[in-house]
PLY file of the C-alpha trace (Angstrom):
ply
format ascii 1.0
element vertex 284
property float x
property float y
property float z
element edge 283
property int vertex1
property int vertex2
end_header
149.82 151.43 199.22
147.16 149.35 197.32
146.91 145.48 198.06
147.89 143.90 194.38
145.52 140.93 194.16
146.97 137.96 192.12
145.32 136.25 189.34
144.07 132.69 189.82
145.32 130.48 186.98
142.28 128.94 186.35
140.97 132.66 185.55
143.90 133.21 183.05
143.35 130.29 181.44
140.03 130.44 180.88
140.81 133.80 179.53
143.12 132.59 176.99
141.54 129.85 175.99
138.45 132.39 175.12
140.53 134.33 173.29
142.01 131.40 171.22
138.77 130.25 170.81
137.68 134.03 169.43
140.97 134.08 167.13
140.64 130.49 165.56
137.03 131.61 164.47
138.23 134.78 162.79
141.39 133.19 161.21
139.15 129.87 160.00
136.62 132.29 158.28
139.42 134.05 156.62
141.06 130.79 155.66
137.76 129.12 154.07
137.30 132.45 151.85
141.52 131.86 150.75
141.08 128.28 150.27
137.71 127.93 148.48
139.03 130.78 146.05
141.94 128.66 145.52
139.73 125.35 144.60
138.61 124.12 141.30
134.94 124.98 140.95
134.55 120.63 140.69
135.92 120.37 143.54
134.27 122.86 145.90
131.43 120.09 146.93
133.47 117.09 146.47
135.78 117.91 149.30
134.55 117.80 152.65
137.01 118.84 156.39
138.92 121.90 156.16
140.19 121.41 152.47
144.31 121.61 153.08
145.83 122.45 150.04
148.45 120.05 147.94
146.78 116.86 150.41
143.25 117.72 149.86
143.65 119.40 146.11
146.07 121.20 143.84
145.63 125.00 144.30
144.73 126.95 141.55
144.35 130.94 140.42
141.66 130.45 138.22
138.95 132.11 140.18
141.10 134.79 140.72
142.12 135.45 136.74
138.60 134.78 136.22
137.44 137.52 138.34
140.26 140.19 137.84
139.67 140.13 134.26
135.91 140.28 134.60
134.88 144.10 133.74
132.10 144.57 136.05
134.69 143.31 138.78
137.37 145.86 138.17
134.65 148.55 137.45
132.83 147.79 141.05
136.42 147.86 142.25
137.76 150.62 141.04
134.51 152.70 141.69
134.69 151.44 145.57
138.34 153.09 145.88
137.50 156.23 143.87
133.90 156.72 146.18
136.06 155.54 149.31
139.24 158.21 148.57
137.08 161.12 147.60
134.64 160.72 150.45
137.65 160.29 152.83
139.48 163.65 151.57
136.26 165.56 151.43
135.11 164.41 155.01
138.84 165.35 156.52
139.20 168.96 154.36
135.55 170.14 155.87
136.06 167.41 159.22
139.61 168.76 160.39
139.03 172.36 160.26
135.50 172.18 161.98
137.13 170.19 165.03
139.76 173.07 165.44
137.49 175.76 165.29
135.33 173.59 168.23
138.35 173.02 170.20
139.81 176.78 170.07
136.89 179.27 169.50
133.86 180.11 171.12
130.66 180.34 169.55
127.96 182.82 170.11
124.37 181.63 169.31
125.59 177.85 170.08
127.32 176.26 172.20
130.38 173.86 171.16
129.37 171.33 172.89
125.67 171.34 171.44
127.48 171.65 167.95
129.86 168.69 168.79
126.48 166.81 169.96
124.97 167.58 166.85
127.63 166.46 164.65
127.85 163.14 166.47
123.96 163.00 166.14
124.46 163.08 162.08
126.35 160.00 162.39
123.79 157.97 165.06
121.45 158.99 162.45
119.54 155.66 160.93
120.82 155.99 157.16
117.47 153.81 155.96
115.85 156.76 157.31
117.67 159.03 154.66
117.38 156.78 151.74
114.02 157.92 149.85
115.06 161.97 150.70
118.60 161.14 149.17
117.36 159.30 146.27
114.52 161.88 145.34
117.59 164.51 145.50
119.63 162.63 143.48
116.72 161.85 141.11
116.24 165.72 140.59
119.96 166.47 139.81
120.30 163.37 137.41
122.82 161.67 139.68
121.28 158.16 140.09
123.69 155.84 139.09
126.78 157.92 139.49
129.59 157.80 141.56
129.40 161.71 142.46
126.42 160.68 144.39
128.05 158.17 146.22
130.97 160.33 147.27
129.05 163.26 148.70
126.64 160.75 150.48
129.62 158.73 152.37
131.35 162.16 152.87
128.39 163.39 154.56
127.90 160.42 156.65
131.63 159.94 157.72
131.97 164.05 158.40
131.13 163.51 162.01
133.92 161.31 162.82
136.12 163.57 161.29
135.11 166.55 163.51
134.66 165.00 166.78
137.87 162.98 166.74
139.89 166.06 165.30
138.10 168.29 168.35
139.04 165.95 170.98
142.40 165.60 169.96
142.91 169.08 169.07
141.79 169.76 172.72
144.79 167.56 173.77
147.05 169.91 172.04
148.94 172.34 174.43
147.43 175.61 173.33
150.79 177.28 174.55
152.37 176.00 171.05
149.79 178.16 169.00
150.11 181.22 171.34
154.22 181.08 171.13
153.74 181.02 167.30
151.00 183.86 167.32
153.34 186.14 169.56
155.96 185.36 166.36
153.59 187.00 163.76
151.15 183.98 162.70
147.97 184.56 162.17
145.18 181.76 163.68
145.53 179.75 160.17
149.05 179.69 160.67
149.07 178.41 163.59
146.70 175.67 162.56
148.34 174.98 159.61
152.12 175.02 160.53
151.84 174.04 164.03
148.75 172.01 165.19
147.91 170.13 162.11
151.95 168.67 161.65
151.12 167.67 165.18
148.12 166.16 164.34
149.58 163.67 161.84
148.70 160.26 163.48
145.14 161.60 163.85
144.78 162.38 160.47
145.98 158.59 159.30
143.62 157.32 161.79
140.53 159.41 160.55
141.41 158.18 157.21
141.51 154.71 157.92
138.01 155.12 159.61
136.54 157.10 156.85
137.78 154.60 154.33
136.75 151.57 155.88
133.35 153.06 156.61
132.64 154.15 152.97
134.58 150.94 151.77
131.78 148.74 153.49
128.78 151.06 152.79
126.06 148.82 151.18
122.68 150.90 151.17
122.85 153.71 149.69
125.31 151.93 147.20
122.29 149.26 146.44
119.00 152.14 146.26
121.23 154.53 144.27
123.07 152.58 141.19
121.92 150.12 138.91
125.43 149.48 136.66
127.92 151.91 136.03
128.68 153.62 139.72
127.71 149.90 141.50
130.36 149.48 144.02
131.99 146.32 145.16
129.97 145.37 148.05
126.87 145.64 145.95
128.55 143.21 143.51
129.31 140.89 146.23
125.83 140.31 146.88
124.61 139.99 143.62
126.97 136.75 143.33
124.13 134.46 142.80
123.36 133.54 139.05
120.45 131.08 137.34
123.36 128.24 137.79
122.60 128.78 141.65
125.38 130.02 144.15
129.03 130.04 143.15
131.28 129.68 146.02
134.10 129.77 144.34
133.43 133.14 143.12
131.88 134.25 146.28
135.50 133.52 148.37
137.23 135.15 145.73
135.18 138.41 145.93
134.97 138.49 150.06
138.75 138.82 150.27
139.07 140.94 147.48
136.55 143.25 149.38
138.59 142.31 152.80
142.28 143.36 151.17
142.08 147.03 151.08
141.03 147.82 154.29
142.93 144.85 155.76
146.15 146.48 154.56
145.46 150.23 155.30
144.62 148.72 158.77
148.08 146.92 158.94
149.70 150.13 157.42
148.44 152.56 160.27
149.03 150.11 163.62
152.20 151.48 164.45
150.74 155.12 164.77
149.77 156.04 168.03
147.45 159.28 168.60
147.54 159.96 172.72
150.82 160.74 174.39
152.44 162.42 171.53
152.22 165.98 172.51
152.15 165.60 176.31
155.04 167.69 178.22
155.84 169.49 174.74
155.68 172.52 176.54
157.47 171.74 179.62
161.00 171.56 180.06
0 1
1 2
2 3
3 4
4 5
5 6
6 7
7 8
8 9
9 10
10 11
11 12
12 13
13 14
14 15
15 16
16 17
17 18
18 19
19 20
20 21
21 22
22 23
23 24
24 25
25 26
26 27
27 28
28 29
29 30
30 31
31 32
32 33
33 34
34 35
35 36
36 37
37 38
38 39
39 40
40 41
41 42
42 43
43 44
44 45
45 46
46 47
47 48
48 49
49 50
50 51
51 52
52 53
53 54
54 55
55 56
56 57
57 58
58 59
59 60
60 61
61 62
62 63
63 64
64 65
65 66
66 67
67 68
68 69
69 70
70 71
71 72
72 73
73 74
74 75
75 76
76 77
77 78
78 79
79 80
80 81
81 82
82 83
83 84
84 85
85 86
86 87
87 88
88 89
89 90
90 91
91 92
92 93
93 94
94 95
95 96
96 97
97 98
98 99
99 100
100 101
101 102
102 103
103 104
104 105
105 106
106 107
107 108
108 109
109 110
110 111
111 112
112 113
113 114
114 115
115 116
116 117
117 118
118 119
119 120
120 121
121 122
122 123
123 124
124 125
125 126
126 127
127 128
128 129
129 130
130 131
131 132
132 133
133 134
134 135
135 136
136 137
137 138
138 139
139 140
140 141
141 142
142 143
143 144
144 145
145 146
146 147
147 148
148 149
149 150
150 151
151 152
152 153
153 154
154 155
155 156
156 157
157 158
158 159
159 160
160 161
161 162
162 163
163 164
164 165
165 166
166 167
167 168
168 169
169 170
170 171
171 172
172 173
173 174
174 175
175 176
176 177
177 178
178 179
179 180
180 181
181 182
182 183
183 184
184 185
185 186
186 187
187 188
188 189
189 190
190 191
191 192
192 193
193 194
194 195
195 196
196 197
197 198
198 199
199 200
200 201
201 202
202 203
203 204
204 205
205 206
206 207
207 208
208 209
209 210
210 211
211 212
212 213
213 214
214 215
215 216
216 217
217 218
218 219
219 220
220 221
221 222
222 223
223 224
224 225
225 226
226 227
227 228
228 229
229 230
230 231
231 232
232 233
233 234
234 235
235 236
236 237
237 238
238 239
239 240
240 241
241 242
242 243
243 244
244 245
245 246
246 247
247 248
248 249
249 250
250 251
251 252
252 253
253 254
254 255
255 256
256 257
257 258
258 259
259 260
260 261
261 262
262 263
263 264
264 265
265 266
266 267
267 268
268 269
269 270
270 271
271 272
272 273
273 274
274 275
275 276
276 277
277 278
278 279
279 280
280 281
281 282
282 283
C-alpha cells in the first residue's frame, strides 16, 4: 500500500490564497465593467476608488438604453449571433459524421491518425497566414462585407474541434452497441443516427459551446472582410473611440454585452459530463 502524504497547512494556505487572488482579479474586472456601465458619463472621471453603487453614485440605465437602441449596436449584435449559430451548425453537421467515420472505419489511402492530425493542423494554422487568400477569394465571389463569408470562414476554422472531439468520444463508446443494432437489421447510418448519436448528446453540447465561443470572439476575419453591413460585435467594440476620445461608459456596456451570451451559454452547459456516460453500458 502506498503512503498518503499529508499536505502541510502552509501549502494549503498558499494554494487557496493564490486561488482567491486570481478569482478576485477576474471578478473585479467584471465588477468594473458592470459598475462603469451604470455610471452617469459625467461621474466616470470624477469618482475614484472602487465606485460603490448607491454610496458613491446613483446607478442609471441610460448607457444601456442608448447602446441597445443604437442601430449599429443592434446590427453588430445580430450579425454575431447569426454568424456564431450558423457556423456552429455547419461545423457540427460536417464534423460529427467525420469524427464518427474516423473512429469506426479504416481508410485505404490515408491512415485515420494522419487524417485526424490533418484536421487538427487546420486549427493550429495561424489565421493571419490566410487572411489575404480569403480576402481575394471573397472579393472574387463578391462576398466582402457579407455575413455569409464570415459563416463559411468560421465554420472552416471550428470544424477541426467538432471532428477531433467527436472522434475521441465515439472511440470511447462501446462498439458492441452498434454491432447489436446491425444484427437487428440497422444499417451503418441508422446505427450512427439512432444509437451512437443520442449517446453523444453531452459531447454535442460541449462541441457546440466551443464552436460558438470561438466564432463569437473571432476578430481578425471580421475586421478584414467587413466594413459596415456584416460587422460583428467584437469589431464594433474595438471601434468605440470617436472624436471625443474614449467613452468608457459605452466601452463597459459593450464589453458586458459581448461577454453576456458566451457566459450564459457556459452556465447552461456546465452540468453536462461527457466522460463516463456509457462506460459499462454493455456489461451486466
